[in-house]
N, CA, C and O atoms as a Maestro MAE file, in Angstrom:
{
 s_m_m2io_version
 :::
 2.0.0
}

f_m_ct {
 s_m_title
 :::
 protein
 m_atom[280] {
  # First column is atom index #
  i_m_mmod_type
  r_m_x_coord
  r_m_y_coord
  r_m_z_coord
  i_m_residue_number
  s_m_chain_name
  s_m_pdb_residue_name
  s_m_pdb_atom_name
  i_m_atomic_number
  :::
  1 25 0.851 -1.174 0.000 1 A "MET " " N  " 7
  2 3 0.000 0.000 0.000 1 A "MET " " CA " 6
  3 2 0.900 1.241 0.000 1 A "MET " " C  " 6
  4 15 1.887 1.301 0.733 1 A "MET " " O  " 8
  5 25 0.551 2.216 -0.818 2 A "LYS " " N  " 7
  6 3 1.299 3.468 -0.877 2 A "LYS " " CA " 6
  7 2 1.061 4.285 0.396 2 A "LYS " " C  " 6
  8 15 0.072 4.094 1.103 2 A "LYS " " O  " 8
  9 25 1.996 5.199 0.665 3 A "ARG " " N  " 7
  10 3 1.892 6.055 1.835 3 A "ARG " " CA " 6
  11 2 0.556 6.807 1.849 3 A "ARG " " C  " 6
  12 15 -0.134 6.836 2.867 3 A "ARG " " O  " 8
  13 25 0.201 7.410 0.719 4 A "SER " " N  " 7
  14 3 -1.041 8.184 0.638 4 A "SER " " CA " 6
  15 2 -2.273 7.309 0.874 4 A "SER " " C  " 6
  16 15 -3.239 7.750 1.497 4 A "SER " " O  " 8
  17 25 -2.239 6.083 0.381 5 A "GLU " " N  " 7
  18 3 -3.359 5.161 0.592 5 A "GLU " " CA " 6
  19 2 -3.461 4.760 2.062 5 A "GLU " " C  " 6
  20 15 -4.555 4.685 2.622 5 A "GLU " " O  " 8
  21 25 -2.319 4.508 2.672 6 A "HIS " " N  " 7
  22 3 -2.316 4.125 4.081 6 A "HIS " " CA " 6
  23 2 -2.840 5.278 4.935 6 A "HIS " " C  " 6
  24 15 -3.633 5.069 5.852 6 A "HIS " " O  " 8
  25 25 -2.396 6.483 4.630 7 A "LEU " " N  " 7
  26 3 -2.840 7.653 5.374 7 A "LEU " " CA " 6
  27 2 -4.348 7.833 5.252 7 A "LEU " " C  " 6
  28 15 -5.023 8.091 6.249 7 A "LEU " " O  " 8
  29 25 -4.879 7.701 4.051 8 A "GLN " " N  " 7
  30 3 -6.327 7.852 3.864 8 A "GLN " " CA " 6
  31 2 -7.088 6.750 4.584 8 A "GLN " " C  " 6
  32 15 -8.142 7.003 5.168 8 A "GLN " " O  " 8
  33 25 -6.571 5.547 4.549 9 A "TRP " " N  " 7
  34 3 -7.197 4.422 5.265 9 A "TRP " " CA " 6
  35 2 -7.258 4.722 6.754 9 A "TRP " " C  " 6
  36 15 -8.286 4.500 7.394 9 A "TRP " " O  " 8
  37 25 -6.157 5.229 7.309 10 A "ALA " " N  " 7
  38 3 -6.122 5.554 8.740 10 A "ALA " " CA " 6
  39 2 -7.121 6.664 9.061 10 A "ALA " " C  " 6
  40 15 -7.814 6.595 10.077 10 A "ALA " " O  " 8
  41 25 -7.201 7.682 8.210 11 A "LYS " " N  " 7
  42 3 -8.149 8.779 8.418 11 A "LYS " " CA " 6
  43 2 -9.591 8.266 8.353 11 A "LYS " " C  " 6
  44 15 -10.427 8.644 9.173 11 A "LYS " " O  " 8
  45 25 -9.870 7.417 7.386 12 A "ASP " " N  " 7
  46 3 -11.231 6.886 7.227 12 A "ASP " " CA " 6
  47 2 -11.652 6.064 8.440 12 A "ASP " " C  " 6
  48 15 -12.776 6.188 8.926 12 A "ASP " " O  " 8
  49 25 -10.744 5.229 8.921 13 A "ARG " " N  " 7
  50 3 -11.076 4.410 10.089 13 A "ARG " " CA " 6
  51 2 -11.320 5.282 11.314 13 A "ARG " " C  " 6
  52 15 -12.257 5.040 12.076 13 A "ARG " " O  " 8
  53 25 -10.491 6.280 11.503 14 A "ALA " " N  " 7
  54 3 -10.682 7.189 12.641 14 A "ALA " " CA " 6
  55 2 -11.998 7.943 12.505 14 A "ALA " " C  " 6
  56 15 -12.691 8.188 13.492 14 A "ALA " " O  " 8
  57 25 -12.333 8.308 11.269 15 A "GLY " " N  " 7
  58 3 -13.582 9.018 11.019 15 A "GLY " " CA " 6
  59 2 -14.815 8.225 11.414 15 A "GLY " " C  " 6
  60 15 -15.827 8.799 11.815 15 A "GLY " " O  " 8
  61 25 -14.732 6.921 11.303 16 A "GLU " " N  " 7
  62 3 -15.859 6.075 11.719 16 A "GLU " " CA " 6
  63 2 -16.126 6.235 13.219 16 A "GLU " " C  " 6
  64 15 -17.280 6.264 13.646 16 A "GLU " " O  " 8
  65 25 -15.072 6.336 14.004 17 A "TYR " " N  " 7
  66 3 -15.238 6.530 15.442 17 A "TYR " " CA " 6
  67 2 -15.701 7.948 15.754 17 A "TYR " " C  " 6
  68 15 -16.469 8.160 16.692 17 A "TYR " " O  " 8
  69 25 -15.236 8.919 14.971 18 A "LEU " " N  " 7
  70 3 -15.673 10.295 15.194 18 A "LEU " " CA " 6
  71 2 -17.168 10.444 14.968 18 A "LEU " " C  " 6
  72 15 -17.834 11.195 15.680 18 A "LEU " " O  " 8
  73 25 -17.697 9.735 13.987 19 A "GLU " " N  " 7
  74 3 -19.134 9.788 13.729 19 A "GLU " " CA " 6
  75 2 -19.929 9.329 14.947 19 A "GLU " " C  " 6
  76 15 -21.066 9.756 15.152 19 A "GLU " " O  " 8
  77 25 -19.331 8.464 15.749 20 A "LYS " " N  " 7
  78 3 -19.970 7.965 16.977 20 A "LYS " " CA " 6
  79 2 -19.601 8.815 18.189 20 A "LYS " " C  " 6
  80 15 -20.008 8.519 19.312 20 A "LYS " " O  " 8
  81 25 -18.816 9.888 17.949 21 A "ARG " " N  " 7
  82 3 -18.341 10.791 19.002 21 A "ARG " " CA " 6
  83 2 -17.466 10.074 20.025 21 A "ARG " " C  " 6
  84 15 -17.432 10.450 21.196 21 A "ARG " " O  " 8
  85 25 -16.767 9.050 19.579 22 A "ASP " " N  " 7
  86 3 -15.840 8.312 20.434 22 A "ASP " " CA " 6
  87 2 -14.428 8.822 20.136 22 A "ASP " " C  " 6
  88 15 -13.684 8.231 19.353 22 A "ASP " " O  " 8
  89 25 -14.084 9.941 20.788 23 A "PHE " " N  " 7
  90 3 -12.828 10.628 20.511 23 A "PHE " " CA " 6
  91 2 -11.607 9.780 20.846 23 A "PHE " " C  " 6
  92 15 -10.626 9.767 20.103 23 A "PHE " " O  " 8
  93 25 -11.675 9.084 21.953 24 A "THR " " N  " 7
  94 3 -10.540 8.262 22.365 24 A "THR " " CA " 6
  95 2 -10.285 7.149 21.348 24 A "THR " " C  " 6
  96 15 -9.137 6.896 20.981 24 A "THR " " O  " 8
  97 25 -11.327 6.498 20.901 25 A "ALA " " N  " 7
  98 3 -11.169 5.428 19.911 25 A "ALA " " CA " 6
  99 2 -10.683 5.996 18.581 25 A "ALA " " C  " 6
  100 15 -9.872 5.364 17.904 25 A "ALA " " O  " 8
  101 25 -11.164 7.176 18.195 26 A "ALA " " N  " 7
  102 3 -10.728 7.790 16.936 26 A "ALA " " CA " 6
  103 2 -9.231 8.065 16.982 26 A "ALA " " C  " 6
  104 15 -8.506 7.704 16.055 26 A "ALA " " O  " 8
  105 25 -8.767 8.696 18.043 27 A "TYR " " N  " 7
  106 3 -7.343 8.996 18.163 27 A "TYR " " CA " 6
  107 2 -6.523 7.716 18.267 27 A "TYR " " C  " 6
  108 15 -5.487 7.587 17.614 27 A "TYR " " O  " 8
  109 25 -6.975 6.776 19.076 28 A "SER " " N  " 7
  110 3 -6.240 5.521 19.256 28 A "SER " " CA " 6
  111 2 -6.139 4.752 17.941 28 A "SER " " C  " 6
  112 15 -5.080 4.217 17.614 28 A "SER " " O  " 8
  113 25 -7.219 4.696 17.200 29 A "SER " " N  " 7
  114 3 -7.228 4.013 15.917 29 A "SER " " CA " 6
  115 2 -6.246 4.681 14.956 29 A "SER " " C  " 6
  116 15 -5.451 4.008 14.299 29 A "SER " " O  " 8
  117 25 -6.309 6.010 14.881 30 A "PHE " " N  " 7
  118 3 -5.427 6.752 13.982 30 A "PHE " " CA " 6
  119 2 -3.966 6.546 14.371 30 A "PHE " " C  " 6
  120 15 -3.121 6.273 13.518 30 A "PHE " " O  " 8
  121 25 -3.679 6.676 15.642 31 A "TYR " " N  " 7
  122 3 -2.303 6.495 16.124 31 A "TYR " " CA " 6
  123 2 -1.807 5.084 15.803 31 A "TYR " " C  " 6
  124 15 -0.692 4.914 15.309 31 A "TYR " " O  " 8
  125 25 -2.615 4.098 16.076 32 A "SER " " N  " 7
  126 3 -2.241 2.712 15.821 32 A "SER " " CA " 6
  127 2 -2.004 2.465 14.334 32 A "SER " " C  " 6
  128 15 -1.000 1.863 13.955 32 A "SER " " O  " 8
  129 25 -2.924 2.929 13.497 33 A "ASP " " N  " 7
  130 3 -2.799 2.716 12.059 33 A "ASP " " CA " 6
  131 2 -1.581 3.439 11.489 33 A "ASP " " C  " 6
  132 15 -0.879 2.893 10.638 33 A "ASP " " O  " 8
  133 25 -1.330 4.648 11.947 34 A "MET " " N  " 7
  134 3 -0.167 5.397 11.468 34 A "MET " " CA " 6
  135 2 1.129 4.707 11.897 34 A "MET " " C  " 6
  136 15 2.123 4.732 11.172 34 A "MET " " O  " 8
  137 25 1.108 4.104 13.058 35 A "SER " " N  " 7
  138 3 2.298 3.438 13.581 35 A "SER " " CA " 6
  139 2 2.662 2.187 12.790 35 A "SER " " C  " 6
  140 15 3.774 1.673 12.916 35 A "SER " " O  " 8
  141 25 1.747 1.704 11.990 36 A "LYS " " N  " 7
  142 3 1.976 0.487 11.207 36 A "LYS " " CA " 6
  143 2 2.704 0.764 9.890 36 A "LYS " " C  " 6
  144 15 3.057 -0.173 9.173 36 A "LYS " " O  " 8
  145 25 2.932 2.028 9.568 37 A "TYR " " N  " 7
  146 3 3.586 2.391 8.305 37 A "TYR " " CA " 6
  147 2 4.908 3.062 8.631 37 A "TYR " " C  " 6
  148 15 4.943 4.072 9.333 37 A "TYR " " O  " 8
  149 25 5.974 2.509 8.129 38 A "GLU " " N  " 7
  150 3 7.328 2.941 8.495 38 A "GLU " " CA " 6
  151 2 7.540 4.447 8.363 38 A "GLU " " C  " 6
  152 15 8.081 5.068 9.278 38 A "GLU " " O  " 8
  153 25 7.131 5.042 7.254 39 A "GLU " " N  " 7
  154 3 7.354 6.464 7.025 39 A "GLU " " CA " 6
  155 2 6.496 7.362 7.913 39 A "GLU " " C  " 6
  156 15 6.795 8.548 8.053 39 A "GLU " " O  " 8
  157 25 5.464 6.834 8.498 40 A "LEU " " N  " 7
  158 3 4.537 7.642 9.274 40 A "LEU " " CA " 6
  159 2 4.659 7.441 10.775 40 A "LEU " " C  " 6
  160 15 4.211 8.287 11.549 40 A "LEU " " O  " 8
  161 25 5.251 6.350 11.192 41 A "LYS " " N  " 7
  162 3 5.187 5.974 12.600 41 A "LYS " " CA " 6
  163 2 5.956 6.879 13.547 41 A "LYS " " C  " 6
  164 15 5.621 6.937 14.730 41 A "LYS " " O  " 8
  165 25 6.965 7.580 13.077 42 A "ASP " " N  " 7
  166 3 7.749 8.423 13.970 42 A "ASP " " CA " 6
  167 2 7.393 9.893 13.876 42 A "ASP " " C  " 6
  168 15 8.181 10.746 14.286 42 A "ASP " " O  " 8
  169 25 6.237 10.200 13.352 43 A "ASN " " N  " 7
  170 3 5.806 11.583 13.201 43 A "ASN " " CA " 6
  171 2 5.553 12.203 14.572 43 A "ASN " " C  " 6
  172 15 4.665 11.760 15.300 43 A "ASN " " O  " 8
  173 25 6.326 13.220 14.922 44 A "ILE " " N  " 7
  174 3 6.221 13.840 16.241 44 A "ILE " " CA " 6
  175 2 4.852 14.473 16.460 44 A "ILE " " C  " 6
  176 15 4.338 14.470 17.579 44 A "ILE " " O  " 8
  177 25 4.261 15.014 15.404 45 A "ALA " " N  " 7
  178 3 2.937 15.612 15.544 45 A "ALA " " CA " 6
  179 2 1.916 14.576 15.984 45 A "ALA " " C  " 6
  180 15 0.992 14.887 16.736 45 A "ALA " " O  " 8
  181 25 2.080 13.350 15.518 46 A "LEU " " N  " 7
  182 3 1.172 12.276 15.913 46 A "LEU " " CA " 6
  183 2 1.254 12.048 17.410 46 A "LEU " " C  " 6
  184 15 0.234 11.870 18.075 46 A "LEU " " O  " 8
  185 25 2.464 12.054 17.937 47 A "LYS " " N  " 7
  186 3 2.649 11.841 19.365 47 A "LYS " " CA " 6
  187 2 2.134 13.014 20.174 47 A "LYS " " C  " 6
  188 15 1.643 12.831 21.288 47 A "LYS " " O  " 8
  189 25 2.239 14.203 19.633 48 A "LEU " " N  " 7
  190 3 1.750 15.388 20.337 48 A "LEU " " CA " 6
  191 2 0.232 15.499 20.288 48 A "LEU " " C  " 6
  192 15 -0.356 16.306 21.008 48 A "LEU " " O  " 8
  193 25 -0.394 14.710 19.461 49 A "GLY " " N  " 7
  194 3 -1.847 14.737 19.341 49 A "GLY " " CA " 6
  195 2 -2.563 14.425 20.635 49 A "GLY " " C  " 6
  196 15 -3.740 14.752 20.788 49 A "GLY " " O  " 8
  197 25 -1.886 13.813 21.545 50 A "ILE " " N  " 7
  198 3 -2.523 13.528 22.835 50 A "ILE " " CA " 6
  199 2 -2.972 14.822 23.509 50 A "ILE " " C  " 6
  200 15 -3.909 14.810 24.307 50 A "ILE " " O  " 8
  201 25 -2.312 15.939 23.196 51 A "THR " " N  " 7
  202 3 -2.740 17.217 23.773 51 A "THR " " CA " 6
  203 2 -4.137 17.580 23.316 51 A "THR " " C  " 6
  204 15 -4.892 18.206 24.060 51 A "THR " " O  " 8
  205 25 -4.490 17.195 22.098 52 A "VAL " " N  " 7
  206 3 -5.853 17.416 21.614 52 A "VAL " " CA " 6
  207 2 -6.830 16.645 22.501 52 A "VAL " " C  " 6
  208 15 -7.901 17.141 22.852 52 A "VAL " " O  " 8
  209 25 -6.438 15.436 22.850 53 A "MET " " N  " 7
  210 3 -7.314 14.579 23.632 53 A "MET " " CA " 6
  211 2 -7.439 15.038 25.080 53 A "MET " " C  " 6
  212 15 -8.431 14.731 25.742 53 A "MET " " O  " 8
  213 25 -6.466 15.756 25.567 54 A "LEU " " N  " 7
  214 3 -6.485 16.189 26.964 54 A "LEU " " CA " 6
  215 2 -7.142 17.545 27.161 54 A "LEU " " C  " 6
  216 15 -7.380 17.955 28.297 54 A "LEU " " O  " 8
  217 25 -7.434 18.235 26.093 55 A "ASN " " N  " 7
  218 3 -7.989 19.586 26.174 55 A "ASN " " CA " 6
  219 2 -9.429 19.650 25.717 55 A "ASN " " C  " 6
  220 15 -9.761 20.384 24.786 55 A "ASN " " O  " 8
  221 25 -10.284 18.882 26.370 56 A "ASN " " N  " 7
  222 3 -11.715 18.911 26.093 56 A "ASN " " CA " 6
  223 2 -11.999 18.719 24.596 56 A "ASN " " C  " 6
  224 15 -12.450 19.650 23.928 56 A "ASN " " O  " 8
  225 25 -11.740 17.529 24.073 57 A "PRO " " N  " 7
  226 3 -11.877 17.295 22.632 57 A "PRO " " CA " 6
  227 2 -13.311 17.441 22.135 57 A "PRO " " C  " 6
  228 15 -14.277 17.172 22.848 57 A "PRO " " O  " 8
  229 25 -13.404 17.870 20.910 58 A "THR " " N  " 7
  230 3 -14.688 17.952 20.210 58 A "THR " " CA " 6
  231 2 -14.518 17.215 18.884 58 A "THR " " C  " 6
  232 15 -13.399 16.904 18.476 58 A "THR " " O  " 8
  233 25 -15.612 16.946 18.231 59 A "VAL " " N  " 7
  234 3 -15.530 16.307 16.918 59 A "VAL " " CA " 6
  235 2 -14.666 17.169 16.006 59 A "VAL " " C  " 6
  236 15 -13.829 16.648 15.269 59 A "VAL " " O  " 8
  237 25 -14.863 18.474 16.052 60 A "LYS " " N  " 7
  238 3 -14.119 19.381 15.181 60 A "LYS " " CA " 6
  239 2 -12.620 19.361 15.486 60 A "LYS " " C  " 6
  240 15 -11.811 19.286 14.561 60 A "LYS " " O  " 8
  241 25 -12.239 19.425 16.751 61 A "SER " " N  " 7
  242 3 -10.813 19.480 17.083 61 A "SER " " CA " 6
  243 2 -10.098 18.172 16.731 61 A "SER " " C  " 6
  244 15 -8.968 18.195 16.242 61 A "SER " " O  " 8
  245 25 -10.742 17.051 16.975 62 A "VAL " " N  " 7
  246 3 -10.119 15.765 16.655 62 A "VAL " " CA " 6
  247 2 -10.074 15.573 15.137 62 A "VAL " " C  " 6
  248 15 -9.070 15.100 14.604 62 A "VAL " " O  " 8
  249 25 -11.150 15.937 14.443 63 A "ARG " " N  " 7
  250 3 -11.168 15.826 12.977 63 A "ARG " " CA " 6
  251 2 -10.092 16.732 12.366 63 A "ARG " " C  " 6
  252 15 -9.394 16.315 11.442 63 A "ARG " " O  " 8
  253 25 -9.951 17.958 12.865 64 A "ASN " " N  " 7
  254 3 -8.922 18.868 12.350 64 A "ASN " " CA " 6
  255 2 -7.538 18.299 12.567 64 A "ASN " " C  " 6
  256 15 -6.678 18.414 11.693 64 A "ASN " " O  " 8
  257 25 -7.307 17.690 13.710 65 A "PHE " " N  " 7
  258 3 -6.014 17.083 13.989 65 A "PHE " " CA " 6
  259 2 -5.730 15.967 12.992 65 A "PHE " " C  " 6
  260 15 -4.658 15.931 12.387 65 A "PHE " " O  " 8
  261 25 -6.677 15.064 12.820 66 A "ILE " " N  " 7
  262 3 -6.491 13.908 11.941 66 A "ILE " " CA " 6
  263 2 -6.356 14.347 10.485 66 A "ILE " " C  " 6
  264 15 -5.473 13.866 9.775 66 A "ILE " " O  " 8
  265 25 -7.215 15.246 10.041 67 A "GLU " " N  " 7
  266 3 -7.187 15.680 8.644 67 A "GLU " " CA " 6
  267 2 -5.972 16.545 8.333 67 A "GLU " " C  " 6
  268 15 -5.644 16.752 7.164 67 A "GLU " " O  " 8
  269 25 -5.309 17.044 9.349 68 A "GLY " " N  " 7
  270 3 -4.136 17.877 9.150 68 A "GLY " " CA " 6
  271 2 -2.903 17.122 8.682 68 A "GLY " " C  " 6
  272 15 -1.912 17.743 8.299 68 A "GLY " " O  " 8
  273 25 -2.944 15.815 8.705 69 A "PHE " " N  " 7
  274 3 -1.796 15.006 8.272 69 A "PHE " " CA " 6
  275 2 -1.798 14.874 6.754 69 A "PHE " " C  " 6
  276 15 -2.833 14.638 6.129 69 A "PHE " " O  " 8
  277 25 -0.611 15.031 6.185 70 A "ASN " " N  " 7
  278 3 -0.458 14.905 4.729 70 A "ASN " " CA " 6
  279 2 0.620 13.910 4.399 70 A "ASN " " C  " 6
  280 15 0.896 13.666 3.225 70 A "ASN " " O  " 8
  :::
 }
 m_bond[279] {
  # First column is bond index #
  i_m_from
  i_m_to
  i_m_order
  :::
  1 1 2 1
  2 2 3 1
  3 3 4 2
  4 3 5 1
  5 5 6 1
  6 6 7 1
  7 7 8 2
  8 7 9 1
  9 9 10 1
  10 10 11 1
  11 11 12 2
  12 11 13 1
  13 13 14 1
  14 14 15 1
  15 15 16 2
  16 15 17 1
  17 17 18 1
  18 18 19 1
  19 19 20 2
  20 19 21 1
  21 21 22 1
  22 22 23 1
  23 23 24 2
  24 23 25 1
  25 25 26 1
  26 26 27 1
  27 27 28 2
  28 27 29 1
  29 29 30 1
  30 30 31 1
  31 31 32 2
  32 31 33 1
  33 33 34 1
  34 34 35 1
  35 35 36 2
  36 35 37 1
  37 37 38 1
  38 38 39 1
  39 39 40 2
  40 39 41 1
  41 41 42 1
  42 42 43 1
  43 43 44 2
  44 43 45 1
  45 45 46 1
  46 46 47 1
  47 47 48 2
  48 47 49 1
  49 49 50 1
  50 50 51 1
  51 51 52 2
  52 51 53 1
  53 53 54 1
  54 54 55 1
  55 55 56 2
  56 55 57 1
  57 57 58 1
  58 58 59 1
  59 59 60 2
  60 59 61 1
  61 61 62 1
  62 62 63 1
  63 63 64 2
  64 63 65 1
  65 65 66 1
  66 66 67 1
  67 67 68 2
  68 67 69 1
  69 69 70 1
  70 70 71 1
  71 71 72 2
  72 71 73 1
  73 73 74 1
  74 74 75 1
  75 75 76 2
  76 75 77 1
  77 77 78 1
  78 78 79 1
  79 79 80 2
  80 79 81 1
  81 81 82 1
  82 82 83 1
  83 83 84 2
  84 83 85 1
  85 85 86 1
  86 86 87 1
  87 87 88 2
  88 87 89 1
  89 89 90 1
  90 90 91 1
  91 91 92 2
  92 91 93 1
  93 93 94 1
  94 94 95 1
  95 95 96 2
  96 95 97 1
  97 97 98 1
  98 98 99 1
  99 99 100 2
  100 99 101 1
  101 101 102 1
  102 102 103 1
  103 103 104 2
  104 103 105 1
  105 105 106 1
  106 106 107 1
  107 107 108 2
  108 107 109 1
  109 109 110 1
  110 110 111 1
  111 111 112 2
  112 111 113 1
  113 113 114 1
  114 114 115 1
  115 115 116 2
  116 115 117 1
  117 117 118 1
  118 118 119 1
  119 119 120 2
  120 119 121 1
  121 121 122 1
  122 122 123 1
  123 123 124 2
  124 123 125 1
  125 125 126 1
  126 126 127 1
  127 127 128 2
  128 127 129 1
  129 129 130 1
  130 130 131 1
  131 131 132 2
  132 131 133 1
  133 133 134 1
  134 134 135 1
  135 135 136 2
  136 135 137 1
  137 137 138 1
  138 138 139 1
  139 139 140 2
  140 139 141 1
  141 141 142 1
  142 142 143 1
  143 143 144 2
  144 143 145 1
  145 145 146 1
  146 146 147 1
  147 147 148 2
  148 147 149 1
  149 149 150 1
  150 150 151 1
  151 151 152 2
  152 151 153 1
  153 153 154 1
  154 154 155 1
  155 155 156 2
  156 155 157 1
  157 157 158 1
  158 158 159 1
  159 159 160 2
  160 159 161 1
  161 161 162 1
  162 162 163 1
  163 163 164 2
  164 163 165 1
  165 165 166 1
  166 166 167 1
  167 167 168 2
  168 167 169 1
  169 169 170 1
  170 170 171 1
  171 171 172 2
  172 171 173 1
  173 173 174 1
  174 174 175 1
  175 175 176 2
  176 175 177 1
  177 177 178 1
  178 178 179 1
  179 179 180 2
  180 179 181 1
  181 181 182 1
  182 182 183 1
  183 183 184 2
  184 183 185 1
  185 185 186 1
  186 186 187 1
  187 187 188 2
  188 187 189 1
  189 189 190 1
  190 190 191 1
  191 191 192 2
  192 191 193 1
  193 193 194 1
  194 194 195 1
  195 195 196 2
  196 195 197 1
  197 197 198 1
  198 198 199 1
  199 199 200 2
  200 199 201 1
  201 201 202 1
  202 202 203 1
  203 203 204 2
  204 203 205 1
  205 205 206 1
  206 206 207 1
  207 207 208 2
  208 207 209 1
  209 209 210 1
  210 210 211 1
  211 211 212 2
  212 211 213 1
  213 213 214 1
  214 214 215 1
  215 215 216 2
  216 215 217 1
  217 217 218 1
  218 218 219 1
  219 219 220 2
  220 219 221 1
  221 221 222 1
  222 222 223 1
  223 223 224 2
  224 223 225 1
  225 225 226 1
  226 226 227 1
  227 227 228 2
  228 227 229 1
  229 229 230 1
  230 230 231 1
  231 231 232 2
  232 231 233 1
  233 233 234 1
  234 234 235 1
  235 235 236 2
  236 235 237 1
  237 237 238 1
  238 238 239 1
  239 239 240 2
  240 239 241 1
  241 241 242 1
  242 242 243 1
  243 243 244 2
  244 243 245 1
  245 245 246 1
  246 246 247 1
  247 247 248 2
  248 247 249 1
  249 249 250 1
  250 250 251 1
  251 251 252 2
  252 251 253 1
  253 253 254 1
  254 254 255 1
  255 255 256 2
  256 255 257 1
  257 257 258 1
  258 258 259 1
  259 259 260 2
  260 259 261 1
  261 261 262 1
  262 262 263 1
  263 263 264 2
  264 263 265 1
  265 265 266 1
  266 266 267 1
  267 267 268 2
  268 267 269 1
  269 269 270 1
  270 270 271 1
  271 271 272 2
  272 271 273 1
  273 273 274 1
  274 274 275 1
  275 275 276 2
  276 275 277 1
  277 277 278 1
  278 278 279 1
  279 279 280 2
  :::
 }
}
């Protein structure tokens, strides 16, 4: 799978949890999926995303965090 395909797959899976307003599962799914791809797993922004989760997350803030990855 190409990097771009893997990234979109991870975003889509996280989005399924966001639709259910399960912020923790959305972030955990995204983090886990990103960690499975060599070029993406050491992204520091991904690790810092926990700050989004600790600051009263909303669907918008978690979606913006996830969609911000390129």
